[in-house]
C-alpha positions in Angstrom: 115.3 43.9 186.3 116.3 47.0 188.3 116.0 46.2 192.0 117.3 49.3 193.6 118.9 52.7 192.9 121.1 54.4 195.5 122.1 58.1 194.9 124.5 60.3 196.8 125.3 64.0 196.1 123.8 64.0 192.6 122.2 67.2 191.3 119.7 68.2 194.1 119.8 64.8 195.8 121.9 64.5 198.9 121.1 60.9 199.7 118.4 58.6 198.3 117.7 54.9 198.1 114.8 53.4 196.0 113.6 49.9 195.7 111.7 49.0 192.5 109.6 45.9 191.7 108.2 44.1 188.8 105.4 45.5 186.7 104.6 49.2 186.4 106.5 51.6 188.7 105.3 55.2 188.6 106.9 58.4 189.8 104.7 61.5 190.3 105.1 64.9 191.8 104.8 68.6 191.1 106.5 70.0 188.0 110.1 70.7 188.9 110.1 68.4 191.9 113.0 66.4 190.5 111.3 63.3 189.0 113.6 63.4 185.9 116.7 63.6 188.2 115.9 60.0 189.2 116.0 58.9 185.6 119.1 61.1 185.0 120.8 59.2 187.8 119.9 55.9 186.2 121.2 57.1 182.9 124.4 58.3 184.6 125.2 55.1 186.4 124.8 53.2 183.1 127.4 55.3 181.3 125.6 58.5 180.4 127.3 61.9 179.9 128.0 64.0 183.0 129.7 67.2 184.0 131.0 68.8 187.1 127.6 70.3 187.6 126.2 66.8 188.1 127.8 66.8 191.5 125.7 68.4 194.3 126.9 71.9 195.1 129.4 71.9 197.9 130.3 68.2 197.5 133.4 66.8 195.9 132.1 63.4 195.2 128.9 61.8 194.0 128.0 58.1 193.8 125.2 56.2 192.1 124.7 52.5 192.4 122.1 50.4 190.6 121.4 46.7 191.4 119.9 44.4 188.9 118.7 40.8 189.0 120.1 38.5 186.3 118.7 35.6 184.4 121.0 32.7 183.2 121.8 34.6 180.0 122.8 37.7 181.9 125.0 35.7 184.2 126.8 34.1 181.3 127.3 37.5 179.7 128.9 39.0 182.7 131.1 35.9 183.2 132.2 36.3 179.6 133.1 39.9 180.4 135.3 38.9 183.3 132.8 39.8 186.1 131.4 37.3 188.6 127.8 38.0 189.7 126.7 37.6 193.3 126.3 33.8 193.6 123.6 34.0 196.3 120.9 35.9 194.4 122.3 36.4 190.9 122.5 40.1 191.1 124.9 42.7 189.8 125.6 46.2 191.2 126.9 48.9 188.9 128.5 51.7 190.8 129.7 55.0 189.3 131.7 57.4 191.4 132.1 61.1 190.2 134.8 63.3 191.6 135.5 67.0 191.0 138.9 67.6 189.4 140.7 70.6 187.8 139.7 69.3 184.4 136.0 68.9 185.2 134.5 65.6 186.4 136.2 62.3 186.7 134.4 58.9 186.7 135.2 55.5 188.1 133.1 52.4 187.5 132.8 49.3 189.6 130.8 46.1 189.1 130.2 44.1 192.3 133.3 45.9 193.7 135.5 45.1 190.7 136.9 47.8 188.5 135.0 48.0 185.2 135.2 50.1 182.0 132.6 52.5 180.6 132.4 50.3 177.5 131.4 47.3 179.7 128.7 49.3 181.5 127.3 50.8 178.3 127.1 47.3 176.8 125.2 46.1 179.8 122.9 49.1 179.5 122.0 48.0 176.0 121.0 44.6 177.4 119.2 45.7 180.6 117.6 49.2 180.2 116.0 51.3 177.6 115.1 54.9 178.4 112.5 56.7 176.3 112.3 60.4 177.0 110.5 63.3 175.3 113.7 64.3 173.6 113.5 61.0 171.6 110.5 62.4 169.7 112.9 64.8 168.1 115.3 62.0 167.2 112.4 60.0 165.7 112.2 62.5 162.9 115.8 62.0 161.9 116.6 59.8 159.0 119.6 58.2 160.6 117.5 57.3 163.7 114.8 55.9 161.6 117.3 53.7 159.8 118.7 52.5 163.1 115.2 51.7 164.4 114.2 49.7 161.3 117.5 47.7 161.5 117.0 47.0 165.2 113.4 45.9 164.5 114.8 43.6 161.8 116.7 41.7 164.5 120.0 40.0 164.6 119.9 38.9 160.9 119.5 42.5 159.8 122.2 43.8 162.1 124.6 41.0 161.0 123.9 41.8 157.3 124.6 45.5 158.0 127.9 44.5 159.6 128.6 42.6 156.4 127.8 45.7 154.4 130.1 47.8 156.6 132.9 45.2 156.0 132.3 45.2 152.3 132.3 49.0 152.3 135.6 49.1 154.1 137.1 46.6 151.6 135.7 48.6 148.7 137.2 51.8 150.1 140.6 50.1 150.6 140.4 48.8 147.0 139.4 52.3 145.7 142.2 54.0 147.7 144.8 51.4 146.3 143.5 52.1 142.8 143.7 55.9 143.3 147.2 55.6 144.7 148.2 53.5 141.7 146.6 55.9 139.3 148.4 58.8 140.9 151.6 56.8 140.9 151.0 55.9 137.2 150.5 59.6 136.4 153.6 60.6 138.2 155.5 57.7 136.6 154.4 58.8 133.1 155.3 62.4 133.9 158.7 61.3 135.3 159.1 59.1 132.2 158.5 62.1 129.9 160.9 64.3 131.8 163.6 61.6 131.9 163.1 60.9 128.2 163.5 64.6 127.4 166.6 65.0 129.5 168.2 61.9 128.2 167.6 62.9 124.6 169.0 66.3 125.3 172.2 64.8 126.8 172.4 62.1 124.1 172.2 64.7 121.4 175.0 66.6 123.1 177.3 63.5 122.6 179.2 64.0 125.8 182.3 61.8 126.3 185.3 64.0 127.3 185.1 65.8 130.6 187.8 68.2 129.3 186.1 69.1 126.1 184.9 72.4 127.2 188.3 73.5 128.4 189.9 72.5 125.1 187.3 74.2 123.1 187.6 77.4 125.0 191.4 77.4 124.4 190.8 76.7 120.7 188.3 79.6 120.5 190.8 81.9 122.0 193.4 80.8 119.4 191.1 81.2 116.5 189.9 84.6 117.7 193.5 85.9 118.0 195.2 84.2 115.0 196.6 87.5 113.5 198.2 88.6 116.8 199.6 85.1 117.2 201.2 85.2 113.7 202.8 88.6 114.3 204.0 87.6 117.7 205.5 84.3 116.5 207.3 86.1 113.7 208.8 88.5 116.3 209.8 85.6 118.4 211.4 83.9 115.4 213.5 87.0 114.6 214.6 87.3 118.2 215.6 83.7 118.4 217.0 82.8 115.0 217.2 85.4 112.2 216.9 89.2 112.5 216.6 90.7 109.0 216.5 94.2 110.3 220.3 94.2 111.2 220.0 93.4 114.8 221.5 90.3 116.4 219.3 87.3 117.0 219.8 85.1 120.0 221.3 82.4 117.8 223.8 84.8 116.4 224.8 86.0 119.9 225.1 82.5 121.2 227.2 81.6 118.1 229.7 84.4 118.9 229.8 83.4 122.5 230.5 79.8 121.6 233.4 80.9 119.3 234.9 83.0 122.1 234.6 80.2 124.6 236.1 77.7 122.2 239.1 80.0 121.7 239.4 80.5 125.5 239.2 76.8 126.1 242.5 76.3 124.4 244.2 77.9 127.4 241.9 76.7 130.2 240.0 73.5 130.0 237.9 74.5 133.1 235.7 76.5 130.6 234.6 73.3 128.9 231.3 72.9 130.9 230.4 76.5 130.2 231.1 75.9 126.5 228.8 72.9 126.6 226.0 74.9 128.1 226.3 77.7 125.5 226.4 75.1 122.7 223.3 73.4 124.1 221.6 76.8 124.4 222.5 77.6 120.8 221.0 74.4 119.5 217.8 75.0 121.5 217.5 78.6 120.3 217.9 77.4 116.7 215.3 74.7 117.3 212.9 77.1 119.0 213.2 79.6 116.3 212.5 77.0 113.6 209.5 75.7 115.5 208.0 79.1 116.2 208.5 80.0 112.5 206.7 76.8 111.5 203.9 77.6 114.0 203.4 81.1 112.7 203.4 79.9 109.0 200.8 77.2 110.0 198.4 79.7 111.5 195.4 80.4 109.4 192.2 82.5 110.0 189.1 80.1 110.0 185.9 82.0 110.8 183.7 78.9 110.2 185.6 76.8 112.6 185.5 79.6 115.2 181.7 79.8 114.8 181.4 76.0 115.2 183.6 76.1 118.4 181.6 79.0 119.9 178.3 77.2 119.2 179.6 74.0 120.8 180.8 76.0 123.8 177.3 77.6 124.2 175.7 74.1 124.0 178.1 72.6 126.6 177.6 75.6 129.0 173.8 75.1 128.8 174.2 71.4 129.6 176.4 72.3 132.5 173.9 74.8 133.9 171.1 72.2 133.8 173.0 69.0 134.7 176.4 70.2 136.0 177.8 72.5 137.1 180.8 70.7 135.5 180.9 68.7 132.3 182.1 65.7 134.2 179.0 65.9 136.5 176.7 66.3 133.5 178.2 63.1 132.0 177.5 61.3 135.4 174.0 62.7 135.4 173.4 61.2 132.0 174.4 57.8 133.3 172.1 58.2 136.4 169.1 59.2 134.2 169.6 56.1 132.2 169.4 54.0 135.3 166.3 55.8 136.5 164.6 55.3 133.2 165.3 51.6 133.4 163.6 51.6 136.9 160.4 53.2 135.6 159.1 50.0 134.0 155.8 49.9 135.9 156.7 47.2 138.4 154.2 46.3 141.1 150.5 45.5 140.9 149.2 46.5 137.5 146.6 49.2 137.1 144.3 46.7 135.3 144.5 44.3 138.3 143.7 47.1 140.8 140.8 48.2 138.6 139.5 44.7 138.5 139.9 44.3 142.3 137.9 47.6 142.8 135.1 46.4 140.5 134.9 43.1 142.4 134.8 44.9 145.7 132.1 47.3 144.4 130.1 44.3 143.2 130.3 42.6 146.5 129.3 45.7 148.3 126.3 46.1 146.0 125.3 42.5 146.5 125.4 42.9 150.3 123.5 46.2 150.1 120.8 44.4 148.0 120.5 41.7 150.6 120.2 44.3 153.3 117.6 46.2 151.4 115.6 43.0 151.1 115.7 42.4 154.8 114.8 46.0 155.5 111.8 45.8 153.2 110.7 42.7 155.0 111.2 44.3 158.4 109.4 47.5 157.2 106.3 45.6 156.2 106.2 43.9 159.6 106.8 47.2 161.5 104.1 49.0 159.5 101.5 46.4 160.4 102.5 46.0 164.0 102.9 49.7 164.7 99.5 50.6 163.3 98.0 47.9 165.6 99.8 49.5 168.5 98.7 53.0 167.6 95.0 52.2 167.0 94.2 51.6 170.7 95.9 55.0 171.5 93.0 56.9 170.0 94.5 56.8 166.5 92.0 54.4 164.9 92.6 55.8 161.4 96.3 56.2 161.5 98.5 55.4 158.5 102.2 54.5 158.7 104.6 53.6 156.0 108.4 52.9 155.9 109.6 54.4 152.7 112.8 52.8 151.4 114.5 54.7 148.5 117.8 53.8 146.8 120.9 55.8 147.5 124.6 55.3 146.6 126.1 52.5 148.7 127.7 53.4 152.0 128.8 51.7 155.2 125.1 51.5 156.3 123.7 50.2 153.0 122.2 51.7 149.9 118.8 52.9 151.3 117.3 56.1 152.5 114.8 55.3 155.2 111.8 57.7 155.9 108.9 57.1 158.3 105.7 58.5 156.7 102.8 59.2 158.9 99.2 60.4 158.8 96.9 60.5 161.8 93.9 61.9 160.1 91.7 60.2 157.4 92.0 61.9 154.0 95.4 63.3 154.8 98.3 62.0 152.7 101.3 60.3 154.2 104.1 62.8 155.1 107.4 62.6 156.9 106.8 61.9 160.6 108.7 65.0 161.7 106.5 67.3 159.5 103.1 66.1 160.3 102.9 64.6 163.9 101.9 66.8 166.8 103.6 66.6 170.2 101.0 64.3 171.6 101.0 62.1 168.5 104.8 61.9 168.6 104.5 60.8 172.3 102.0 58.1 171.4 104.1 57.1 168.4 107.1 56.6 170.6 105.1 54.5 173.1 103.7 52.4 170.3 107.2 52.0 168.9 108.6 50.8 172.2 105.7 48.4 172.4 106.6 46.9 169.1 110.3 46.7 170.1 109.5 45.1 173.4 108.3 42.1 171.4 111.6 41.6 169.7 114.0 43.1 172.2 115.3 41.3 175.3 115.6 44.4 177.4 114.1 43.8 180.9 113.5 47.4 182.0 111.7 50.1 180.1 111.9 53.7 181.3 109.4 56.4 180.1 110.0 60.0 181.0 106.6 61.9 180.7 105.6 59.9 177.6 102.0 61.1 178.2 102.7 64.8 177.9 100.1 66.6 175.7 97.4 64.0 176.0 94.3 63.6 178.3 91.1 61.7 178.7 90.6 58.7 176.5 94.1 59.0 175.1 95.6 59.0 178.6 93.7 55.9 179.4 94.9 54.2 176.3 98.5 55.1 177.2 97.9 53.7 180.7 96.5 50.5 179.3 99.5 50.2 177.0 102.0 50.8 179.8 100.2 48.1 181.9 100.4 45.7 179.0 104.1 46.3 178.6 104.6 45.7 182.3 103.3 42.2 182.0 106.5 41.2 180.2 108.9 44.0 181.3 109.6 46.1 184.3 108.4 49.6 183.5 109.4 52.8 185.2 107.3 55.8 184.3 107.4 59.5 185.2 103.9 60.9 184.7 101.6 63.8 185.4 98.5 61.8 184.4 96.4 60.4 187.3 94.9 57.9 184.9 98.3 56.5 184.2 99.4 56.6 187.8 96.3 54.7 188.9 97.5 51.7 186.8 100.8 51.4 188.7 101.9 48.4 190.7 104.2 50.6 192.7 103.7 54.4 193.2 106.4 56.8 194.3 105.9 60.5 195.0 108.8 62.9 194.4 109.0 66.1 196.4 111.4 69.0 196.5 112.1 70.3 200.0 113.9 73.2 201.4 115.8 72.4 204.6 117.7 74.3 207.2 121.5 73.7 207.1 121.7 74.0 210.9 124.7 76.2 210.8 126.7 73.8 208.6 127.5 76.8 206.3 128.0 80.5 207.1 127.0 81.4 203.6 124.0 79.2 203.0 121.3 78.8 205.6 118.9 76.7 203.5 119.4 73.9 200.9 117.1 72.3 198.4 116.8 68.5 198.5 114.8 65.9 196.6 112.9 63.2 198.5 111.1 60.1 197.1 108.4 58.4 199.1 106.9 54.9 198.3 103.1 55.4 198.7 100.8 53.2 200.7 97.2 52.8 199.6 96.0 55.9 201.5 98.9 58.1 200.4 98.3 56.9 196.9 94.6 58.0 197.0 95.8 61.4 198.2 98.4 61.7 195.5 96.0 60.8 192.8 93.6 63.4 194.1 96.3 65.9 194.1 97.1 65.1 190.5 93.5 65.4 189.5 93.3 68.9 191.1 90.7 71.6 190.7 88.1 69.9 192.9 87.2 70.0 196.6 89.1 67.6 198.8 86.2 65.2 199.1 85.5 65.3 195.4 89.2 64.7 194.6 89.4 61.7 196.9 86.2 60.3 195.4 87.7 60.8 192.0 90.9 59.1 193.1 88.9 56.1 194.4 87.1 55.9 191.1 90.4 55.9 189.2 91.8 53.1 191.4 88.6 51.1 191.0 88.6 51.6 187.2 92.3 50.7 187.1 91.6 47.4 188.9 88.8 46.7 186.5 90.9 47.5 183.4 93.7 45.3 184.8 91.3 42.4 184.9 90.1 43.1 181.4 93.6 43.3 180.0 94.7 40.1 181.8 91.5 38.3 180.6 
C-alpha cells in the first residue's frame, strides 16, 4: 500500500508531502488545479517517462519519493532483488531524482537509500500499483492491448504458456533461418559447381601439359608462314658457305686457298702452325654448315594445312590464357586448383533434408504450443465475458453484451490468435468492436469494470483512477462510486474525480488547489509563481468541498446537498458491507 508521496520541484509543485491510507482516497479540485500532476508524480517515481520540462521552471533538480508498506511476499521479493526493506515497519521508499543536463533530463533511482535500476523500480510498479487513466480507454480499442489483457486475466498459467510459445517461435525462426541459409548455400554450391564443371571441361578439352607449347607453336607458325623465303635464304647461305655456281668464290673455296698458302708458309716458319689449324677448323665448319643449310633448305616444304592447325591451336591457347592466365603455366595451375575446389564442393555439413526436417519439427512444436495457448485463452475469455458483464450491469448497463472473439492467425511469438473485444450497450444492437461502438462514458465504465475483474485475480495493492467517471452523472455516477468503494475493501484506491457522489464515498478526501504566490523579490524577472497545494479535508471542509463540486445552488442549499450526499454515502457503505 502507498503510505506517502513526497514531491519537490516537479511541474508546478515546489514542495508537497501527502499521506494516504487504506480504502478510497479521493482528490478533487477545479479543472486545471493540478490533480493529475499528483498521479504523474507517482507514475514518474515508479519509472515513467520524463523530460526536462518535468522539472519546475528555475530549478535544476527535482525529487519524488514514494513509501510503501510491504507484506511478507513483498519483503521476500525485495530481498531477492538485493534490497533490504526497513526492518522496523516493513516499508520501502522509492526515490527518483531528476537533474537538468545538456542532453535533457537525467535520472537516478534509490531504494531505501541504496542505488537501484529503472528495471527494478518498474518491476516493483507491476507488483504494487496500477494506474488507470482516460488515455487507457483509447488503448482498450487496440487489438494488441486486448490480447495482453486477456492473457493477464488468464493468469500465470496463460502467461507461462505464452512464454513457451515465444520460445517455440524463437526456435522455429532459428530453424527456418538455418534452413534458408542452407538453401541459399546449396543454390550457391550448385551454381559454383556448374561454373567449375564448365571451366574444368574447357581446360580439360584444351589438353594442357607443356607450359612452353604456345611459344613453340608461335615459332612453328612463323616458319610455316615464311617457308619460301627460308628456302631462298638457305640456298643463298649454302652458296656463300660451300658452293657458288655463279663463278664467285664460296667461303669454303677461300678457306681452302688460305689453308694451302699457310701450309706452304709453314715449311719455313713453324710458328704459323696454330693459325693453320684455325683455318683448317674453319674450313671444316664452313663445309659442315654449308651441307646442313643445304639439307635444311631441301627439307623445307609448304604445308598450309599444318599452318591452319597451328594457328587454330594458338588462338585456343590465347583464349585459355585470357580466361585463366595470363600465362599458359598459370592456366595449367588454375586447372589443378579448380579440380581441388570441385572435390571440396561435395555438400559437406548438415544436409538440406535434415534441416527441412528440423524446421518442420519446430513448426509443429510451435503450432502445438499455440493450440494450447488458444485453449487457455478461450477458457479465460469465457470467464472474462461472464465476470465483466456482471461488473458492468451495476454501472447502469443492465442489457450490456460483451464477447471476446478469438480468430485464428498465422503463428507468431504471441500465439496464433487475433483477439477482439466485441461490445453492445443497447438491446437489439449487434456486437461490434469495442472501439467502434462504445461512447466515452461507456468506455470509462468499461475500464472500471475491467479493473474490477482484474482486481480479483491481480495481487496489485494500490489502484489509481484518473477521472474514470468523466462523461457520466446521476445514477451512473452513483454506480461508479459504489464500485470504487467495493474495490477499496480489498485494495487501496486513489481516485481523481469531479463527481460529488464519488467523492462522498471516500475514506480520505484531499482538495487540490492552484495558487499564485509572490516571489518576494527572489527573481527580478518573475514577480509571481504558480504552485499546487493539496489539503487533507476535515469533515467540515469536506462538506464545503462537496458543496462546491455540486455547484449551481445557494450556499445553504449546496451545504444541505453535501450533507445529504455524505448521509447517503454512509448508508450505501453499510448496504455494500452488509
